[in-house]
N, C-alpha and C positions, 0 to 999 in steps of 0.2 A: 227791257233790257234783253238783248241777243244773249242765249246759253250757248253752250258747246254742242249742245242736243237741236240748236233750229237746225230745223229742215233746210235743205242744202239747196243751194241756189241754183237754179232751172234757166237754162240760156238758149231753149230754141231758138228762137228768130238769129241771134248769132252764131251760134254754131251756123245754121245756114248760111248767113251772111260771110263769114270765113270762109266755107269752103268755095263759094263767087269769088271770092278776094285770090283766092288761090289757084283756083280757074285760071284767072285773068291777069293778075302780078306778083311778077315771081317774088316770093316770100310772105305773099298774103299781105304786105303794108310797106309804104313807102319810104319807109325809116326802119331800120334793123331793129332798133331798140322797141317801136311798138308793136314786132311781131307775135304771135300767137304764144311760138315757144318760149315767149318769156313769163307765161299765165301758167298755172296749173291747168292741164288736162279739162276742156272742154268750159272752161270758166274764164274766157276772153273776151268779153262785155265789146260788141260794137256799138260804138257809141251815134247815138241820135243828134242830141245837141247837149248846148250847156249855157249856166249861166252862172254866173258868180264864180263859187268854188263849188258847183254841182254841177254833176254831169249827167245824162240819162243814157240808156241802151235803149238796142232799138225795142227789149222784150220790156221796156214799160219801167224797169229796175233806176231807182236814182242813186247817185255815188256822192259822196264826198269825195274830193277830187285832189293826189297831193303830186307834185312833178310836171304840173297840167302844160301839154305840148310840150315836152320836151323840157321843163322847166322855163318855156318863153311866155306864158301866159301870166304873168306875175302880179297883173292887178287884176285877175278873172276875167273869164269868159263875157264877152259881148257888153263891153265897158262901157258904160253912157258918152264918157269925154272924147275916147277911142274912136266908137261907133259913130260920133256926131261927125268928129274933124273927118271920118273917112266919105259919110255921105255928102257932106258939103264938096267934096273934090270930083265926085261919080259922074255928077250932072255938068262937070266941066272937061271932062275928057283925060283919059289915064297916062297916054305916050304920045309925043308928037315927034315930028322930025327935025326937032331943035330943041335945045334945053326950055323948059319949065320955069318959070319965077319961081316956084315952088321949090326947086334944087337948090338955089342959093339960100334959100331962106332956111332949108332942112340941115345945110351945111351951117350956117350962121348959128342955128341952135345947137348942133351939133358940138361945135365948138367951144360955145359959150358953156355948154353942161361940162364938158371934156377939155379945159384948157391946156393942161399938157400937150394937147395934138395942135399942128400948125396948119394941116392942112386933112381933109377928108375923103372920099371917094365910098358910095354908096353901092352895092350888089344886091344879091336876093339870099343869098344863104352864107353860113360860115365856110365849108369850104372853099368858096371862091375867094373870100377876103384873105386869110390864111396862104393861101397858095399864092396869092398875089402879092403878100408880104415876104413869102421865102423867094421868090422872083425879081423883086425888088433889092432886096437883102445880095441873091447873087451876083446881079447888075452891077450893083455899086461898088462890091469887094471884088469882082473878077474871081472868086472861088465857088466851086463847086460842092463842095460837103453843107448838109442841113446838119445842124446838133439838136435833138428835140429831149424833152423830158421822158424819162422811161419809165414813170410811176403818174403818168398822166395818161387817161384812156382814149381821146377822142381830138386830133386834130383837124383831119381834111379827109374826103373822098378820093383824093387823087394820089397818083402811086408814091411820091415821095413820102408819105404818111404809111399808107393801106400795105406798101411793100415790106416795113415792120411789124404787121401784124398777123393771128394762124390763118385770116382768109387773105393772102398774097397771091392765089393763084393768078394769071393772066398777067404778071408784072414781073417784065426782068430782072433777072440778078443784079445787070447793070446798076439798074435804076436803083436798087434796095441798096446797093453798097453803098450810094450816095449818101444815105443816112445813118447817122450815128445818135448815139443816144449817152445820157448823165442823169446820176440818180437827183432827185429833189432835197435840197436843203444840202448837201453835200460838194462846199467849194472845191473844197481839194482834189476831189475825183473830176471835177468838171474844168479847173484847171490843166491837171493829166493829161485830158482828152485835151485840149486846147493845144498843149505843149505836142501830143504825141503827132496831131494835124497841124503844125503850125502851115499859118499860111495855107490851109485849106478851107478853112471853117468860113462859110458869109454867114451864117447867125444862129444865134442862142435862141429855141422858141420854146415858153412852156406857158401854163399857166398860172400866176404871180399865187393865186392861193386856191387849194383845192378842200381836201376833207380834213386838213391840217393847218395850221397858220405857219406862217412861211418861221423860220427860227431865226432872234435878231440878228440883224444883219446880214442875213441873207441873200435879200435883194440889192441893196446896195454891194454887195460883193460880187455879185454876179453884174451890176453895172459896171465896177470897176474891169472884171476880168473883162468883161467885151471891150471896153475899152483900151486896154492893155493889149489884146490880141488882135484888134481890129476888125470885130465882127460885129453884126447888129444883133441889137438885141429886139426881140420881139414879144409881147406879152399877147396872150392867146387869151383876151376877156367875157369869150362869148358866154360864161359862165358867171366870172365875178363882175361884167360890168352891170350897174346897177343895182347889184343884190349887195354888194360889197359896199358900193357908197353910186351917188348918182356919175361919181367920175370914174368909176372902176376901183380896181387893187391899186393902182396907182395913184387915184386921188387918195385911198385912205394910208396907203403907206407912204407917200411920200416918194417915191423911186419910180422916175419916168426916163419910159423904153425909149427907142429910136422908131419903133411903129406897133401899134396895137391892133387888136380887130375885136368889134363888137358884132354881137346878132341876138340872139333869143328875146330876151326882154325888151330889146329897144322897140318893135313892133308892137309888145303884145298879142301876138299870133299873127301878124301882117308878115310877109316875104319883105324883111330889110334888113340888110347887114351893112358894117362900116368898117375899112380900114383907115388908120387913121396916123399920124407921127410926124415927124421932122419934114419941115417944108423941101430940105435941098435933097432928100430921100425921094419925099411922094413927086416931087418936079422930076425928076427923071422919068415918069410917068406920064410928063405933057408935053407942052410944045413950046415952050420958053426956054429953052437952052441948047447949049450946041454940040452936043454931046449924042452918044448911041442912043437912037430911040428905045425906051422899056414899053411893052403892050402889056401894061398893066392892067387892069380892069375895063372891060367894054361888053357892054352886057345889055341886047334889048331893053329888057323887063328893070333893070337896076333903078332908073329913075321913076320908075310910076308913082304917078303922084299921091294917089291914096296912099299907097305904103307910107310915101314920106311924111303924108299928113299926121299918119297915126303915131308914125316915130316923134312927131313935135309934140305930138297929145300926152302921148307916153311922158318925155321928157318933162312936159310943164307939170304934170303929175304929180310925177316923183317931187320934184323941187318946190310944188306948192302945198301939198300934202305930205310930207315925211314920209313916204311911202318905206323907205328903206331902213327908218327904223319899225313902222309897225311890222315889216318880215322879222324883226329882227325879236320882236316884243313876243308876236306872235310862236315864232320858232322857239323862244325859249319857252314859253309855258309846253310846246307840243314836247319836247325833248325833256323836261322834268316830268311831265305826266307819264313818258312810254318808260323813263329809268324806275319811275317808282312805282309803276304796274309791272315791270317785269318783276323788280326787287320782291316784289308782294307775293308773285307768284313762285318766287325764286329760281328764277332765269336770267336774273341782273348779270350774268356774264355769259350769257347766252345769246341776247337779246338787246342789242349794242348798239343804240346812237349815235353818230359822230358826225362831225362837220359842224360850221360856222352854222349860226342859226338862222339865219335866212337862205341856208342851203343843206337841209339836213337829210344823209343816208343812215340805212339801218343795216346792220351785218348779224345772219342768222347763224350761230356756230353749234357745233353738234358737239356731243358728250368730252368729247378729246378737244375740246374750244379750238375746230379748228372749219374754217369757212364751207355750210353744207346748201348744194342748192335743193337736198332732198327737205331740209329743214325750212327752207326758203317758200318751199312748195307747199307746205303745210300751214305755215304763217300767212302767207295770202290766201288761201283757202278761206282760212278765219275771215281776215280782215274784209275779204269780197262780199262775204254771208252778212255780214253786219254792216254793208252798206256802206264800206270804205276801199275804194280803188287808190292804193299807193304803192308803186314799184319801189319809190322813195317817200321821202318826208317833206322833201320840199315845197314850202308853203306860198299861197299867193294874197293876196293883202286880201281878196274879197272872203275868208275864211272869218268866222264870228270866232269866237269863246266857247260858243255851245257846241258848233262845230269841233273846234278841238276836244271840247270835253267829251265830246260823242265819241271821237275817234281814240281819245284813253281808253274809254272804257270799252271798244269792241277789241283794243290791244291787250287787256286786261286779259276778255276771254279766250283770245287768241294763247296768250302765256300759259294760261291754265292747261290746253290741251299742249303744248311745246314740252309744258312740265312731265305729263305724263306720257309724251314721247320721251324723253328725254330718261324716263325710269325703267321704259322698256328698253332705252336703247337701239330703240329701232323706228323712225317716223313712216314705215310705209303703210301699217294702214289707216293713217290719217290722210294721206297722197291721195288716194282715190286715184290713183293713175301716174304716169310718166313725172320726173320733175322737170319743173324750170331748166333752163339752158343759158350757158353765157351767151351773149351778143359774139363774141369772138372765139370762133373756135373753126379747124378746118375741115370739119365734116359735118354734113347738114344733119 
């Protein structure tokens, strides 16, 4: 078992690789959430490969991994059923001048899995799908404004959303002013917003659930508000899709949006996303109507055959093997273990696990119970030293109970150090460098 006196992790090859990354790639990664600023100083492993719930860095260290691929790899790395489906397509060609038969097979499979939708269009990333949903809503309603849930961290890389964040450089004020926000769980505030901008708001877009369950009647209330005010209700199911149920949060809670977007777990790491929804809305982006045409989604690689094959294999695996239930069982074991370990070390109010069992995150609070990047840094250092790579505690189906139990042991050791820092009212001696940083901030 590791102790707090464990020799510090040394990552010389990763440090060199990070320098190479920053020299060639703005931010040193292709996703800001994967940046080395999200990890303790000199402790940002660069990955060599992964299998199941484990990854290896270029220095040869093995980690139990959580939040795999920003929640996309929910079955585990190199899942045999998915990789075999991809291999079958690779020798058949990946992209053609006309649709592949795989496209209709994938659409049929998706709509059978998410029966609340009537049509679907595939793309490669979540941003394209959510922006397409917004464009469709604006076209259908003739209204310019977008109302998004202020309590949800990310919807798109496009201007309509990024203009609302601290990283809004390069986005005209005129664009940002067309996006307004509403608080999650507060129907009265949302109705007040819709009334204030009467006949001006094209859509309400939100994640139907995140780290808290929707209050009773909330989603149905939003559905009624959207209907009453003539706007489009859009569920961003990038995270809830498959993790809440195979049919997403809409399948679990029984509230049907007009449009919804899926991604992440849909391809188990392969690049595929989906915009789905009502036929009358989706057809505005098609050819079989007499109205103005909507340039909906038109992507060169949106129907790449092997990614669609991956998506079909993922959906089959989820349904046949009860993957969502397994994610919940693993998450419940982990949450219970972490809470017990934290309480046992006297930091139960400071290391806090939140969220649905299949989508756990943790908060690190200081001696005044305020969120602290400094204490997060201390905590992450100890996890990494114990072989746990965990920007969150989001589980994959490849984790074993032994993996969970080892994680809990490492958390207990981290909490022992956390207690010392709290007693000193200063985590600095245990940080060994600058604190980790939030993704969205104005200055680099």
